[in-house]
Each structure stands twice: as structure tokens, then as C-alpha cells.
C-alpha atoms as one frame of an Amber mdcrd trajectory, in Angstrom:
protein
 -85.443 -11.074  12.253 -83.168 -13.974  11.272 -79.373 -14.015  11.344 -76.414
 -16.272  12.125 -74.330 -13.244  13.104 -70.957 -14.508  11.896 -67.900 -13.930
  14.047 -64.407 -13.923  12.516 -61.263 -14.499  14.552 -57.882 -13.960  12.923
 -54.930 -16.263  13.634 -53.045 -13.583  15.565 -56.068 -12.875  17.779 -56.573
 -16.578  18.399 -52.914 -17.099  19.367 -52.638 -14.007  21.609 -56.069 -13.989
  23.274 -57.448 -17.444  22.659 -58.587 -18.368  26.170 -60.238 -15.047  27.089
 -61.749 -14.612  23.639 -63.114 -18.116  23.723 -64.800 -17.516  27.079 -66.343
 -14.282  25.757 -67.745 -15.991  22.650 -68.967 -19.073  24.515 -70.888 -16.933
  26.983 -72.451 -14.986  24.123 -73.723 -18.199  22.532 -75.427 -19.531  25.678
 -76.627 -16.196  27.131 -80.448 -16.139  27.422 -80.293 -19.823  26.387 -79.212
 -18.714  22.918 -82.631 -17.133  22.313 -81.409 -13.784  21.011 -81.599 -12.681
  17.400 -77.996 -11.474  17.723 -76.558 -14.742  19.074 -73.346 -15.758  17.277
 -74.188 -18.787  15.186 -71.107 -19.198  13.002 -67.602 -18.610  14.394 -64.901
 -18.549  11.710 -61.692 -19.798  13.303 -58.204 -20.294  11.780 -57.173 -23.892
  11.406 -53.793 -23.093  13.013 -53.266 -21.690  16.488 -56.852 -21.839  17.739
 -56.793 -24.723  20.225 -57.123 -22.440  23.281 -59.858 -20.423  21.605 -62.022
 -23.437  20.842 -61.380 -24.875  24.310 -62.477 -21.556  25.834 -65.705 -21.549
  23.820 -66.427 -25.166  24.757 -65.685 -24.665  28.454 -67.875 -21.564  28.724
 -70.767 -23.307  27.009 -70.358 -26.452  29.138 -70.438 -24.372  32.319 -73.882
 -23.048  31.374 -75.411 -26.524  31.464 -78.983 -27.359  30.402 -81.425 -24.463
  30.637 -85.142 -24.198  30.064 -86.164 -22.514  26.829 -89.041 -20.105  26.376
 -91.549 -22.758  25.344 -91.945 -26.362  24.386 -92.382 -25.631  20.643 -89.199
 -23.517  20.624 -87.298 -26.338  22.322 -88.682 -28.822  19.800 -87.568 -26.668
  16.857 -84.131 -26.376  18.449 -83.869 -30.173  18.644 -85.000 -30.504  15.009
 -82.364 -27.984  13.967 -79.639 -29.953  15.698 -80.794 -33.117  13.938 -80.419
 -31.247  10.657 -76.776 -30.596  11.453 -75.956 -34.243  12.063 -73.994 -36.045
   9.384 -72.323 -32.876   8.150 -70.506 -31.636  11.255 -68.391 -32.950  14.120
 -69.809 -32.141  17.534 -67.497 -30.709  20.195 -70.550 -30.636  22.497 -73.647
 -32.586  21.594 -76.503 -31.091  23.561 -79.437 -33.161  24.719 -82.993 -32.041
  25.208 -84.841 -32.846  28.406 -88.441 -31.652  28.245 -88.062 -27.896  27.580
 -84.410 -27.688  28.750 -81.637 -27.499  26.169 -77.964 -28.287  26.731 -75.443
 -26.262  24.745 -74.225 -27.702  21.447 -71.003 -26.791  19.662 -70.241 -28.239
  16.239 -67.289 -27.844  13.869 -66.951 -28.010  10.098 -64.401 -27.085   7.474
 -65.254 -23.945   5.496 -65.191 -26.031   2.326 -68.000 -28.169   3.764 -70.196
 -25.303   4.989 -73.355 -26.342   3.195 -76.374 -23.959   2.935 -78.403 -25.910
   5.506 -75.804 -25.013   8.135 -76.069 -21.300   7.472 -79.617 -20.787   8.766
 -80.360 -19.432  12.224 -80.775 -22.040  14.945 -82.595 -20.364  17.847 -81.001
 -21.762  20.976 -77.653 -22.409  22.694 -75.725 -23.736  19.713 -73.021 -22.554
  17.349 -70.750 -23.907  14.620 -67.012 -23.466  14.482 -65.984 -22.983  10.844
 -62.340 -23.816  10.199 -60.615 -21.671   7.565 -57.111 -21.474   6.082 -57.153
 -17.946   4.611 -59.230 -14.819   5.238 -60.281 -14.598   1.581 -62.231 -17.842
   2.157 -64.073 -16.132   4.995 -64.835 -13.085   2.863 -66.393 -15.270   0.199
 -68.369 -17.274   2.769 -69.844 -14.182   4.437 -70.756 -12.767   1.030 -72.650
 -15.981   0.304 -74.551 -15.844   3.606 -76.696 -12.904   2.536 -77.920 -10.145
   4.816 -77.056 -10.350   8.523 -77.908  -8.349  11.620 -74.261  -8.328  12.680
 -70.735  -9.297  11.678 -68.102  -9.345  14.448 -64.347  -9.177  13.841 -61.603
 -10.064  16.305 -58.121  -9.133  15.119 -54.770  -7.575  15.968 -53.318  -4.311
  14.631 -51.056  -6.245  12.243 -54.128  -7.735  10.525 -55.260  -4.403   9.114
 -54.166  -4.918   5.486 -55.488  -8.478   5.363 -58.902  -7.387   6.639 -59.705
  -4.723   4.000 -61.833  -6.905   1.736 -63.524  -8.589   4.679 -64.502  -5.262
   6.254 -65.994  -4.076   2.937 -68.030  -7.267   2.645 -69.174  -7.054   6.271
 -70.351  -3.489   5.708 -72.431  -4.556   2.701 -73.884  -7.604   4.449 -74.678
  -6.419   7.972 -76.604  -3.721   9.826 -73.922  -3.613  12.541 -70.186  -4.318
  12.249 -68.336  -4.948  15.522 -64.653  -4.965  16.393 -63.448  -6.908  19.429
 -66.943  -7.470  20.843 -69.936  -9.773  20.733 -73.241  -8.856  19.097 -75.543
  -9.836  21.976 -76.886  -6.878  23.838 -78.015  -3.822  21.871 -77.524  -0.447
  23.504 -80.264   2.112  22.917 -78.412   5.137  21.585 -78.415   7.773  18.867
 -76.078   5.835  16.597 -77.484   2.379  17.271 -78.973   0.303  14.495 -80.613
  -3.077  14.925 -81.512  -4.384  11.504 -79.825  -5.422   8.296 -80.198  -6.393
   4.653 -82.647  -9.100   3.618 -83.049 -11.855   4.750 -81.928 -10.592   8.188
 -84.874  -8.195   8.013 -87.415  -7.225   5.373 -86.643  -3.505   5.586 -82.919
  -2.783   5.494 -83.429   0.963   5.778 -84.991   0.793   9.259 -83.909  -0.126
  12.763 -85.865  -1.546  15.697 -83.520  -0.105  18.342 -82.009   3.366  18.674
 -83.224   6.894  18.075 -83.977   6.205  14.421 -86.394   3.434  15.452 -89.142
   6.032  15.632 -88.984   6.593  11.854 -91.186   3.603  10.849 -93.946   5.001
  13.063 -93.854   8.491  11.557 -95.798   9.810   8.555 -94.851  13.086   6.838
 -97.525  15.773   6.424 -97.132  19.054   4.511 -99.231  22.138   5.248 -99.361
  24.374   2.198-100.612  27.993   2.240-102.572  27.435   5.433-103.306  30.036
   8.136-101.367  29.738  11.375-104.308  28.524  13.396-104.332  25.324  11.272
-100.713  24.504  12.140 -99.451  22.461  15.073 -98.054  24.738  17.766 -94.415
  23.783  17.051 -94.724  25.024  13.430 -96.197  28.447  14.186 -94.159  31.645
  13.970 -94.486  32.154  17.726 -95.097  28.739  19.310 -96.116  28.487  22.929
 -93.484  25.773  23.394 -90.423  26.596  21.268 -88.536  23.635  19.836 -85.452
  23.332  17.630 -86.568  23.219  13.992 -85.461  23.859  10.427 -86.594  26.944
   8.529 -85.770  26.859   4.826 -83.385  24.019   5.565 -81.432  25.837   8.258
 -81.440  24.458  11.797 -82.596  26.983  14.357 -82.486  26.386  18.069 -85.120
  29.084  18.611 -88.107  30.070  16.492
């Protein structure tokens, strides 16, 4: 899986909840040393009214400090990725690498300067603030990103009309669309999906978490005109262990 899991914050949300929202997002970036496939990698922030938000992100990431990554090669690739950012972004926090320990890094760039090399997943405690002036810019940018595991939206009730196009794009581009949350942490539940369109995953119709995750491991078999003794117990007219099942398309709780 590979995804930058874009997060979008509207101007109203940034002005009203900047500090708390910034802390929430900063903690999501550095949690598990940024080594989660759902880590927020791009945070789209309004150019106006977001000072507290960005400060909250920076402070939460700074508080985490350097942490040891899973392995030396992973830490080395993280350092290489940061080097690839240099020259095209301004660093709010410029992390350093000490052996296998990585310090959080927070960069910032204008949405007009969001080049393709900045839109690839960087596995580790790093994220890019993307400054925007209008939500239609964000809609176009997320469309250009390609398939994602998640898209997260932080907004206020008054933003509803302005978010219509963005929500439609997020639904096309992501396997999970979140409101007012962070994508890290995937609950195992009946409605949960953990996947997304290519290149986030290679099989957009499947999930690796949730009840539907069993589907890739199942293979359909049809028994045609066979005697009952050839059937699995749960398919017989009088099974020893009755289970809910469909008969001619109709769900029956009892055989």
C-alpha cells in the first residue's frame, strides 16, 4: 500500500479550532514514528487564518522528538526522501537522522508549487503543509494525486456548499473518506474498508481490514445436481449445525 492520505482543513475550521486541530494532526503524523500506511502526508491549509493550526502541528511534532525507526534501511530511505524535498519546500521543522532515529520534519509549499515528486509517500515522521487560496485548487490537486487510502476533511457546517465538488472527488479517489478525524488507526468492523484505487493498492475492490477482508481468501464453488451426501453440512436440507443462508435468493435464518 502507498498513499499520502491528504488532509484538507477549511478556513473556518482553521480559525475556530486551529490549536486543537493542529495538535491532533501533528500527533497523527508522528505516531508510530510515521510508519503507518495511513499517516497524513499532505495537509492542505488555507493561506489565511491558519497560524494557530500550523503552530499546533509543529508543536505536537516537536514534542515527539527523535525516535528509532523499524530498521536501518527504512531510516535511510526516510533520509533520502527528505533530501528529495529540499530545494522545493520551506522547512518548518528540519529533522535530522541519528543512526536509526528520525526527528520529525514538517515542510511547507504553495499549492501552485506542489510538484509530482512531493506527492509520493514518505514513510516516516514527516508531512508537507500545502498552502491554498481556494477549495477548487484543492479539489484539482487531490484529483491529480491518483488513488489514495484515505482523504480527511475538517470543516464547519457553513462549508457544506463549498465542499460538494471536493467530497465527490474524495469519494472517487479514496477507499475511506473521513470527516473531523485522522486516518491513522483502522477499526476492525463490518463497514470498515482499508484499501483504495490504484496506486494506493493494486486491487481497489478489496480491503485488508474489516469483515469484507475475508473475500480475497474465498473461492466460489457450485454443486450442481449432486446428492446430499456430497454437500457440505451447511448446504444440506437438514444440516446438523443450522446457519443463516439464502435459498433461491431469499435470506433464511433457519434451514
